[in-house]
N, C-alpha and C positions, 0 to 999 in steps of 0.2 A: 447422476447428473450434478454438475458443479454449479453452485450459485453464482449469479452474475457478479455479486459483490467480491467474490474471491478473485475473479478474473480482473476486474477493474482495480481492486486493491493491489494485486501483484503488479499491474501496469504502473500505478502511481508510485509504488515502492521503487521500481526500476527507474522511472523518470526522476524521482526525487534523488536517488543515488547518483545519477548522472549529473544532475544540476548541482548537487552538493559537491561532488568531485570537481566540477568545472569551477565552482566558486573558490574551492581550496587552491586549485592550480593558479587561478588568476588573482587570488588575493582579495576577491570580492566577498566580503563578509555577509552582505545582504543576500546575494545569490546562494551562498553556502547555507545560510539560515533558512531561506525559502525551500531549498532542496531537502534539508533535514526535516522541516515541517511536513512537506509533501510525502516524504518517506514514512514518517510516523503516521500520518493520516491513512496512507495505504495499508500499513500494518493493522490499524484499527478496522478498516473496511474489510480486509482479508479475514480478520477474526470474526467479524459479524457474519460474513458469508459462511464461515466454518460452523458457527452456531446454527445458522439456518439449515445447512446441510445435515447436521446432526439431528435437529428437530424433525426435518422432513423424513430422514431415514427411520427415525423412531416411530413416526406415524405410519409409515408404509409397511411396517412389520406385522 
C-alpha cells in the first residue's frame, strides 16, 4: 500500500513543473519561482511518504 503523501507529493511535483514551465515560457519570474517551490515541496512530501512506507513495511514483517 502506497502512502497518501507519496501520491500527493507526486501530484504537487507535476503541478509545480507545469507552473514553473509556464512561468519560463511567459517570462513571469514569480510564477516560475512558485512552480519551483511547489515542485520542491512535492519532492519533500514524496520522500516523507517513502519513509512512512518503509517504516510500515518493516513493522509488518
